[in-house]
N, C-alpha and C positions, 0 to 999 in steps of 0.2 A: 801535125797532119794526122788525121784519123781515117783509116780505111774502115768503112761501115757497110753493113748490109741491113736491109729493112726486113724485119721479122714481125708478122702480124701487125703491120702499120707502125711499128716502133723501130727507130734506128738503133742498131747495136754496133758498138765499136769492136772490131776484130783485131786490128793492129793500131797501135799509137806510136807516133814518133814526134819528139820535141828536140829541135836542134838549137843549141845555144853556142854559136860560134865564138863569141867573146870569152867564154869560159872553156872552150875546146871540149864541149860535151854534146853527146847525142844520146838521148834517153829513148829506149825502145821497149815495147811490151807486146807480146802476142797473146795467145789464149791462156798460157799457163805460167809464164814468168816475165820478169822485167830485168833489164840491165842497162848500164850506162857505158858508152864508149868514151873514155877519157884518154887523150893523146893516142887514140887508135887502139887502146887496150880495153877489152870488155871486162866489166866488173858487175857481178850480180847485185841487184837492188833488193834488199830485204829489210823491212822495218824491224830493227833489233832493239828498239827502245825498251827499257825495263817497264814492265806492266805494274802501274801503281794500284793501290786498293781501289775498288769500285767506287764511283762517284756517289757521295752520300747526300747530295742536295745543296752543298755550299759551293755554288758555281764560282764565285769570285776567289775563294780560297784555292780551288782546283786550278784556276787559271794563273795564280800567282807565279811570277817568274817565267812564264811561257812567252813564246814569240808567235804571234798570230798575224796572218796576212789577211787584210780586209779588202775585198773587191766587190763592193756593193754600190750600185748606183741605178737611178731610174730617170727616164726622160719625162715621166708624167706623174709619178706618185710623190706627193709632198712629204709623206712620212719617211720615204727613202731619201729625199733631199736632206732631211734633218739627221739622217742616220750617222754619217761619219763624224761630225763634230760631237754628237751626243755620245756615241760609243767610246770615242777617244777620251772624253771627259770622265766617263764612268770607269774606264779601265786604266786611266792615268795613275801611275805608281803601283799598279797591280801587275800588269804585264806589258810587253812591248807590242804595240799594234801598228802595223805599217801597211803601205800600199806601194809596192815596188814597180819596177819597169815591166815585168812580164808575169802575169798570173800563171801561164803555162810552165815557165821555169820554176816558179815557187812551188807549184803543185808537184811537178815531176821530181824535183829535187828533195822532196820531203823525206824520202827513204834513205838518203845519204846521211852519214853521221852528222850530228849537230843540226844547225839550221832551224827551220820553221817547225813548230809543234802543231799548228793548225791553220787551215785556210777557210775563210767564209766567202762564198760566191753568192751573189744575189741579184734579183731583178734583171735589169738589162745587161748586166755583166754576163749572163748566160745566153744572150742572143748570139754570141760569137762562138759557135760550136767549134770552129777551126782553132780557136785559142784555148778551149777548155776540154773538149771531149777526149782528145789524145792524152792530155796530161792526167785527167781523171782516170783513164784506163791504165796508164802506167802506174799511178799511185796505188790503185786498188790491187793490181797484180804484184805489187811489192809489199803488200800487207798493211797499207794505210786504210783506215776505216772511213767509210763514206755514208752520209745520210742525206736524203733528199726530202724536202717538204715544201709546203706552200703556205704563205701568210697573206691573207686578203688578195688572193690571186697572183701574188708575186712568188716566183720560184726561188728557192734557196738550196744550196748544196754546201754541206760542211764536210771537210776532210780533216782527220786528226790522227796522230801517231798512236794514241791509245783511247780506249773507250771512255775513260773518265773525262778527258778533255773534250771528246765529241759530245757527251751529254751536257757538260758545263757550257759549251758554246751554244748548243741548242737552247738551253734554258735562258742564257743571257740574251741571245738574239730575240727570242720571243718576248722577253720582258722589256728589252730596250725598244723594240719595234712598237709595242703597245704604248710605251711612254712617249715616243716620238709622235705617234698617231694622236694621242690625247693632247699633247702640247700644241699641235697645229689645228685641232678641231675648234670650230667657232664656239664661243661660249653660248650656252643655252640661256634663254631668257624666259622668265615666267611672266605672263601678262595677267594682270588682275583687272 
């Protein structure tokens, strides 16, 4: 759940709450900090992952051994339809890429020790603000990095524990999206 106010025509999240009853966790973030209630005890959420060297352009090497959550789908864009099998094939053996039961839980829980290194949200997955806005707010207030961008009119949000993973994910997303788009494009024919 996100408590939001509209500022200059744009919704801004003021408070984010994500409840995960089966894990006995409630994630909360206000304007300055984030915490999790676990068994009723509050614990501060702070991204304390070690900061690796800055991304040097080898996206797949940077993603090696990482755990990435992929929540990308579209009702109308054929390139996005092709996304999941294509990216899974590309990243197979390099990193773990999953799509679990709750994007909100995966995002909010990124600041806890271990777990997911990055989350990719895209296209119609972002239509459900109630499932993502609160979690993104919590992640950002616990030190998780976030980047928003648009590909062919499709919105994307990337969240990552460190800048190198964030940059590697963006490069991989852009490259894989273009490959999916080219693969589904009708062949051009030259008439003579």
